[in-house]
N, C-alpha and C positions, 0 to 999 in steps of 0.2 A: 504493499499500500502507499509506504513511503516514498519507495524508487516513482513511482507512477505519479504520485504530487508532486515529487520534485521535478519531472520532467513537464510540469503543467507552470514550472517558476519561470520569470523572462529570461529569456536567453543568454543575458547579458551577466546575469545573477549565476545560473546555472556553469557561463565558461568560465566565468571569477571562481568558483566553488572547486570545478575540475582541475581547474590550473593550477589552485594553492595545492589539493590534494597530490598530484604530480610532483609538484615543487618538495613535498613533505615527503614522498615516498624516496626521491631523491637522498633525503639526509636521512632516512630511517626512521621518521616520525612519523607519529599518526594525528591525524587532523578530524574534528569532529563540527559538525553543527550541533549546536547548544542551545536549551533554555527556551525562551519566547520561540525561536523561529521552527524548532521541533514541535512546540504545541501549535503553533497555527499552523502546520503541514499537517496536522493528525487531523485540524479540524475545517481543512480545507478551504483556510482564509487565503484571498489573493494577494494582498500585499503583506509584507517581512522587512521586519529589520534583521541582517544578518549579523550572528554570532557567531566565532568559529573559537575552538578551544584546541590545543595543539599537548600532545604527548609529546614535549620535546622543548624546544625556544620557541615560544609566539614571537617574541620579538624579530629575533633572527629571520622567522618564516614572513614575518610581515614586508623585513627590510627585502627580503628577496625575491619577495611578491611586486614590490613597487619597482623594482629594478628588470623583473624580468616582465612586467605587464604593463608598468608604466602607472603614473599616480603619485599621488605621496604620500608619505608616511610619518605619522608622530607617535612617540613612543611616551609611556608612562612606565619607566624602567621599575619604581618600588612596588607597581602589583603586577609586574610583568604584562603588561598588558600594550596595544598597541591600536591606533587606528589607521586605516587606508583609505582615501579617496582618489578614487579612478580617475581617467580622463575625462568620462562619460559623466560621472557625477555618483556614481553610485559609491556607499559607503557600508565599510565591513569592519565591525571590531573583533580582533585578533587578542588571545589571551594564550600566557602559557596555562596549562592545569595545574591546578593548585589547593592548600588546604588553606584552611585561616582560622583564628582564633582570638577571643575577645577577651581582653585584659579587664574590661570593666565594661558595665551594661553601657550600650547608646555610644561605645569610642569606634574608632575605624579598627580594622581587625589587622590582626600581624596575619602578613602572607608568608607560604612556603611552597615552594615547590612540590608537588603531587602528582598523581594519577587523574584520571579521568572520572574514577571512582570516588576518589577526595573531593575533585572539582564539584561532582555534581550534590554529593553529601552538604554539601557549606551552603545550599540553596535555600531560595524562602519558600516555596511552595512546590508540592512534586508535582502539581500539572507545569514548572518551569526544570525543572530537573531531570530530564531525558534527553538522550544526547543519538545522532545519527554519525556511522560512521561514513568515512568520504574516499579513503584510500580504497585503491582498487581492487586491493582482494577481498574486502570486508562492507563494500560500499552498499551503503543501506540498510545496516544491520542497526535496529536501534536497541540503544541500552536505555533502561528504563525500574531503575531499583528498588524507587520507592512507589509502586504502583500508580505512578502519573497518568497512564492510560485507563486505567481504572475508573481514576476520582476526574478526566475529561467525562467519559461514560455518561458517569454519574451526576456532570454539570457541580460540582465540587471544589470549594477550597483550602486545602489541608497543609499546614505546616510540617514539618521533616521530626520535630520532635517537642517537647514540651517547654524549653526554654527560647524557642524560635525568638519571640515577639521582646524576650529581656536582653539577648543578645545583640538584636537589634531592629528595637522598637518605629523605625521608618517602616516595618514589614506592615504595623498595623493599618497605615498610609495605602500601603500596595494594596494589600487584602483586598480593602472596599473596594479601590479600584479596578481592581478586577473580576471581582462580584459584579458591579455596577456593567462594566463594558462588555463580559461575556455573559452575564444573566446567571452567573452560578450563584451557590450559597454558599455558608461558610460550615465546613464539616462540624459536629457536634463537639467533640474536643476542644476543635484549633477555636471554635468559639469561646469556648471555658479558657483556654488558655489567653485569648485574646482581651477577656476582660477582668481577669488576674493580674496582665499585663497594666492595664488603664487603671485599676486601684492602684496598682504599685506606683501612678505617675511616670511611667517608665516614658513616656514621647519627651517629657520634662528634661531629661538625662542627654537628648541633642541635641548636637551641635546646630545654630540656627542657618550654619551655609548648608547645612543636610537636609535640614528642613525646607528652606528655598528650594531646593532642586525637585524635592517631593513635591512642591505647589506647584513649581511650574510642569512638572509630567502630570500633574492633575490638573490642569487647566489647559492642556493638550489634549484631555480623553473627550470621544465625542458628544458625551452627555455630563460635564463637568457638574452639572447641580446635583443629578442624583448620586454621584459620589461625595460629593458635601451632604448633603441629607445623610449618607448612610454613615460618613463620619462623625457627624455632629453626633448622630447614636449612639457611634459604635464610643467616641473618645472627647468628645466636646472638641475646643479651639483655644483651652485656657492656657497649654504648651506654645500657642503663637501667639497670643496676646491676652492678659486677664480679663479687658474689655471686648473682646470677641464673640459676638453671641451668633446662633445660626437665625436666619431671615427666610422668610418663606418668600420675601418680595424678591430674592434672589433667580427663584425661575421665571419668573417674569422679564426681569431685567436683562438676563443671559438669553432668553428665547431671542429678545428683539436684537441684542447684540450680535448674536449669531446672523440671525435674518441680514442685520445691517453689512454685517461682513462680507457674506456671501456677494450681496450687490456691488459693494464698492469692490471686490477683487474681480468680481465680472467684468467691470467697464475698466479699472484700472490699473488691471495684473500688469501690463511692461511696465506701468511706470513705478509702482510703488508695492513690497512684501510688506504686510501685514504683521506686526508683532500681535497675536491673535490671545494669546494666552496674557499677554500686558493687560487687552481689554478686560480680561476676566477679572485680573489680578486687582483691575482698579477698580471695580463693582465689586469686589469679596470685600476689599479693605475700605470702602468707600465711609461707611457708618462710625468707624473710630473716629476721636476727636483729633485734631489737628497734630496737637504735641505729639500725643501715643502712636498716630501716624509717622510722621517722622522720625520717630524712636524707631520703630518696627524697621523701617527703612534701614536704618543704619544697623541695626543688629544684624538683619537678615545680607547685608551686603548684595540687595540686588543688584543686577548692570546698570549704568548709568542712566541708559533710556527707559526700565521700567520703572524704577523707580521716579525718575520724570513725568512718565504716565499717569502714575500712582497718585503722587502729590497735586501735581498739575488739574487733576480732576478735583480733589478735594477741595484747593484754592481757588477755582472756577467757578465751579459749576452755581452759586449762587450768584455772582457779576453777569456770569452767563443767561441765568434765568432771570433776573430781572430786567437786564436790555430786552431780550426777548418777548418776553410777558406783557410789553408794551401797548396801546390800541394800534396803533400808526407805527408799522417796523419795517422800511423801505429797503430793498433787497440788498443796498448797499452799508446798510448797517449791519445787517446777518454777515456779510462778507468780511467787513471791518474786524466783528466780532470773535469771528469764528477760524480767519485764514490766520493768524497765528500763529492756531495748535495744532500738534501732530494730530494726523488724520485716527489714531490709537483715540486720544481725548476726546476727539468731537464724535467719534461712533459710540464711547461710552454714556456722554451727554444724550446722547440719542436715546441710550436703552434707559438713561438714569430718570428722566423725566417722566411724569405721567401725561401731562398738558399735550394732547394732540395737532395744538398750533404752535409749540415750540417743537416736536418734534418734526412739522411740515418744513418750520425754518431750516433746520438741518440735514432734511432729504432734499431740500431746492438746495441747498449750499452744495451738497454734493454730488446731485444730477446736472445742478446747470452753471450755478453760480461761480464755483471753483473754477470753472472750464471757461470762463470768458476771458478775453483778453482785449484791450484798445487792437486797432488796426492802425494806426499809428504809432512810427517806431522813431526810436532815438536815431535813426538815419534819416527820419523823415524832420523834426527836431531839429538836427544842425543842417538841414537843406534852408529851415525856413529860417537860420541864423543866430539858433539860442546857441550860447556856449557850452564846451562840456561842463557841468557839475551838478548841483543837489537837487537844481531846477528842474531837470529832466525827469528824475522820480516822482517829484511835486506834481509837474503837469499830467504825466501818463497817470498817476494815482488818481486825479481830477477825473481825468477821461473817463476810466475804467467805470468810477463811482455815476460817473452821471448813464455810461451804455447801460450799466446794472440797473439803474432808477429809470430805464425808458426815454431818457430824455437825450440822447443822441442813438441814431442807427448807423449811420454809413461814416466811412472814412471821409467823405465828403464836410459832413458837420462836424467830425474829429477835427479834422482840420481848421476846420473855422473857429473852435473855440480853442484850438490850441492858440491860434493867431490874439484870440483874447487875453487869455490866460498870460501869454507871453507879453503882452500890453499892460498888463497889471502887475507884474514883477520887475 
């Protein structure tokens, strides 16, 4: 079954895996597909992330793959891992088979080289603890030490041992992510061990940077609201911020954001790639007091753009609401209010506001206002005798506002306006 489903993967992925296995054979190393990609193969999923584990030297094999097949290789020697990016954009994670031990709850593990058995037994859930051999002699052989295939059929999430959530409390977040994404349920003892870890406040022992990574993954899920609902029921959010509570309004906001982002990307895919997870993060944190939100952004060390989106939404929402709620709001006012903001922030505002008129102004901004430009150019102004300087920008801005408000429509009218403005300056 694995072989036939592997044969349905995109050609570029299959070619890479088989070429990497051939290079491993030359060195006497054994190469495996592992974890989520094997789970998704068994589930018949179409798109997968490619994770490879080597009984041998994963970093060295990654470097050989980059040299022989082309692309870029970034290594992380502490963990014996590497990320390969092929010229066609394919990304592959490759690691040396390893065993892990935890010096204390919530800490990063101590890593030692090991076997594929060691590597699978260190993993979070049985459904992610399977491997498929890629070497020519054993191609397609499934290694399932923990009955992961049985749990897939039973549609359940099960940890490998009673101390799993204590060793790595982020598995609490991952458990609810997989339950929501796959439509699975928690196995009975796993549910008991998860509750015990929550009572022991295991998530409070995790470094903020690791929680940040889990939050980013959470908001990349297809249904983030469902994950948050499950997570709130299972563990709450006090380990993120003592002020953070579950809000049912998140569902409405997230649904609006998802629709708006699809529309934006349909129209702007060639110009701008959205940080979709940052939109959800901004809405997730919005109801925190501003000082607490600033403290959270510092503690979690979000990327600069993520922190900017989160904080700008919180700081600007009331101002934007006040301006766009006026009875008569000219298109130029909408443009001047929203154009300085990142698209992620504007989309978040559209999801945040319940007032239909406010959301219509934001929709108009994306569909029309943000795309308009004066027909008169800087070269035209130069030909009319205007010397280079800040006057160019002021006149072009005035022309754009007049065009947005319908006071001028043609280039000839713009030229006439420009002449009058030049006389005034």
